[in-house]
Every structure is written in C-alpha cells, then in structure tokens.
N, C-alpha and C positions, 0 to 999 in steps of 0.2 A: 656443315659438312655434307656434301651430296653423297649418293650411294657409291659412286666410282672412287671418291677419296676414302670413303669408309672401308670399302672392300680392299683397296691398296694398303691402308693402315693395318687391317687385320692380317693380310698376307704377309706384310713386312714383319709383323710381330711374330707370326708363325715361323717365318724363315729365321728370324733371330734366335728363337729358342729351340729350333729343330735339332740341332747338333746333339748327338748322344753325350750324356753326362754334362750338359751345359748349365747345370744348376744343382741345388741341393735337394731337389724334389724327391719325396718318398718312393716314387715309381722306381728309382734306380735300385731299391732293395730287391725288386722282383727280377732284375737282370743278372743276379748272381746265380740264378737257377736255370737249367736247361730242360728239366723234366716238367712237362705241362701240369702234372698233378701237384708238384711243389709250387709252381707259379700261381695256380689257382688259390691254394690255401694261403700262401704268403700274401697274395694280392687281397684276399678278402679280409684277412686280419689287419693288414696295413691300412686298408681303406677304412675299416671300422674305427681304428684309432687315429685317423687322419684329422684330428682337431687339436688346436693349440699351435704352438711354434713348430716350425720344420725341424729344428734341432731336437726339441723334445720328442717329436714323433720318431725321428730316425734313431735316437738313442734308445728309446723304448723297444722298437722293432729289432735293433741290432742285438740288444740284451736278450730279448726273447728268443731270437733265432739261435743264439749261442746256447741258451738254456736247453733247447730241444734238439741240439746237435746238428743244426742247419739241415734238418730233414723234416720239413713241415708236414709233408703227406704221410710219411711213415709214422711220425709221432701221433698225427691226428687219427688215422685209421685204426691205430692200435690203442687209442686213449681209453683209460679207465680211470674214473674219478678217484677211486680209492688208492690205486697204485701210482698214478702218474701226477697227481696234483702237487706232489712234493717238488716237482721241477718248476712249479709256478709260484712258489712261496714268495711273498713280498712283491709280486708283479702287479702292482696297482699303477694306474695312470690317471692322474688328476681325480675326477670323482668316480672313475670305474675301478672297482675293487678287484682284488685277486679272485674273488668268487665269481665275478662277471666273466673273467677270462676262462675260468674253469668251466663255466656253464657254456661259453662259446665253443670251446674245444669239444665238450661233450655233445652238443648239438650238431656240430660239423661232423664228428665221428659217426653219429647215428644216421645222418643223411648220406654220408659216403657209403656206408654199409648198404643202405637202401638203394642208392642211385649210382654208385660207383664213381661219380665225379660231380663236381658243382655245376659243370656245364650241362650234364644230363638232368640235374635237378631243375636248372633254369629252363631248359628246353621243354620239360614236361609241362610248363606253364605258358610256353611261347607258341604263338600261331603266326604264320607268315602274313595273314591278312590283317593282323593287328596294326593299327595306326603307328603305334610306338611300343616301347617296352614296359609301359606302365602296368599292364595286367600281368605280365610275366614276373616283373619285379615285385609285385604285390604277393604273388604266390611264392616266390623265392624267399623273401624275407619272413613271410608267415611260417613257412616250413621250418626256418632256422630259429624261430621264436616259439614254436608250438609247445615245447616242453619246459618253458620257463614261466614263473609266476607272472600274471598279468600286471601286478602292482609293482614289479621290479623295473621301475622307469629307467634306471641307469643301464640296465642290460639292454633294454629296448632302444636306448639312445645309440648304442653301437650299430643297431640294424634298423634304421628308420624305414617306415613303411608308407608307400604312396597313399594308401587307404586313409591316412591321417592328414593328408593335404600337405605333407612336408615336401620340400624340394628334393629330399633324399640325396643331398649333395654327395655324401661319401659312397653310397651305393651306386649312384650314377657314375662316380669316379672310377669305382671298381669295374663297371661294365665298359667304360671307356678303355681301361687298360686291357681288358680281355678281348674286346671286339675290334678296335682299331689296330692298324699295323703300320708302324714306321719306326724310326730310330727311338721314339719315346715309348709308344704303347706296343704291347706284345702280340696282339691279334691272334690268340689261340682259339677264339671262339668264332671261326669263320662262318658258321651257320647263321649267325645273326647279322643282319645288314647294318652298316654304320649309319644309314639314313634313319633308322629306327631309334637311335640313341637320343638321350635328353641331356642337355648341358647340366653339369654339376654346378649348381648355384649356391653360393653362401653370400653373406652380407657384402663381402668384398667384390665379387663378381656382379652382385645386384647393383652396388654403387657405380661401378664402371659402366655397366650396361645402361643405366639411366643417364649417365654423363654423356655417353655416345648416342643417346636417344634411340637405342635399339628396342626398348620396351616402354610401353605406355602404362602398364599396370603398376600400382604403387606398392601393394603388398608383396613381399618376397616369399612366395609359396610355390606349390607345384604348378599352378596356372602361369605364374611368372616364368618359371623354367621352361615350359612348353612354348609360351609366347616368344621367349628369347631364342629358343631352338629354331622355331618357324621363321623368324627373322633371319637368322644366320643361314638357313637353307637358300635364301635369295642369293647368297654369295657362293655356297657349295651345297647343292641340293643333296648330294650323296654322302657327304661327310661334314655336317655342320659343327660337330663337336671338336673338330680339329683345332679350333681357335681357343679352346678352353685353357690349354697349357700356357700359352702365351699371355692371355688376359690375366690369368691367375698369378703369373710371375712378375707382373708389373709391381704387385704388392710385395711379393716375397723378396725380390731383389732390390726393393726400395727405389725403383726407378720411376721417374716422372713420366706420365702419359702426356705426350705432346699431341694435341689435336689440330691438324691443319685447318686453314681456312677460318 
C-alpha cells in the first residue's frame, strides 16, 4: 500500500467513526456533562479505568457516577477519606481495589485544591516549545501519584508515567479527549496544541500499526507511540491523533480491516 492509499484508508476510517455516539466507546460518558470541571474529572477517571472490555468499563463508570450523584467535580473537590469513602464501598475493578479508587479521589482532591483544575495542573508542567506532551504528562502523573506508596503498583497502573517508558495509552487517551475538538473529543484544553499529542497505543493499536507498516520498531513502548505519531503527522501534521478512534474501533466493533492493494 502506498502513502496515498494509506492516507485514504485512514481518512475513510475516521469518517466512518466520526458521527457522534457511533459506538460504545467510553468517551461518550463525558458527553453527559456540560461543566468543564465535571468533564475533566469524569475524563481522568474514565481513562484511568479504560482497560478490559468496553462493556466492563462503561458499567463501572456508570455505577461510579451514580454513586457520586453524577457530580464528579463537586464530589472530588470536597472529598474526605474518612467521610466519603463509604460512597465507594465495593467499587473495585478487576485488580484495582476500592482502596485504589479512594486514593485516586484523595489525590485528585488535593491537586484541585492546589491548582483549581486538572488543566492548570497539566499546564504547570507544559511549555509551548516542548516537542510533545511527554514532559508535561510526566509532571502531571507524578503529581497525582505523589501521595501514594511507591510499592502500590496497582494504583500506579491507573496513572502510567512516561518516565517508566510506558506508552501511557490511557493517559494519552485522556489528553486526546481534553485537547482535540470534534463530535468525539471534547476539546476543553485549547491551550494545548493537537500537534503535541501522542497516539494512545496498546497491543491492539500496536498490532494494526505494524500490519499497516506505520512503525518499524518492534517493542510496543513510548518510543513506539512517538514513532507512530510522527508517521501519522505525514497525513495530518496538526492533528495526527485524529486517527486513534477509528483504528481502535476496528477491534471494538469486531470489524475486519481490509487493506487495499
């Protein structure tokens, strides 16, 4: 497949999945909110727990939002471990315990008090001259993990850090939701350029990227994600991450990828 055919394939996939609510994707959980403060918190928690099947993710997030009265910002900014953890009783997800969720809300609350919003926390680590968002994301996830035990690997799984070489799929997914603006992504962090984003890469995206010969690197790590992003910039230099939703949903919707040529 030549570069023209590949760009056409990616654009067609994007057009196929662009219509609002065209899938069961967890991003639609964010669209129930209009207040940017609610969108940020719902987005961070949804992305943190975006592993496993789509139905499992959506069921967990729906239950959680009901538990906290569908007021994620208000619940978070006022969160007190001693008083509010009762609302999270039994809220475990796969190998992440109820305690992990309590610690996440506690950390989010402390950072909201200090920075007033997740966007301001992120922007405190972001410089326009940075090549991409790696440095800012490193500072962002470090701040949200600073008050937890270093050996609590399951909590840290919720907030992967680029410093560890991880693709940080779920945190890059969160940034995609916050920065990009279309019928899918909410684009409430306009201060960050879409050209700085990095593709959210998991094994599924990694496999498809290799099949489409978008990446030469074998190991699926942060360098792989950056290489893939740089390749996609050849098709859209300002918004390379636009193709994430469609590539991801080839697997979610169980559709076969037909490669021309």
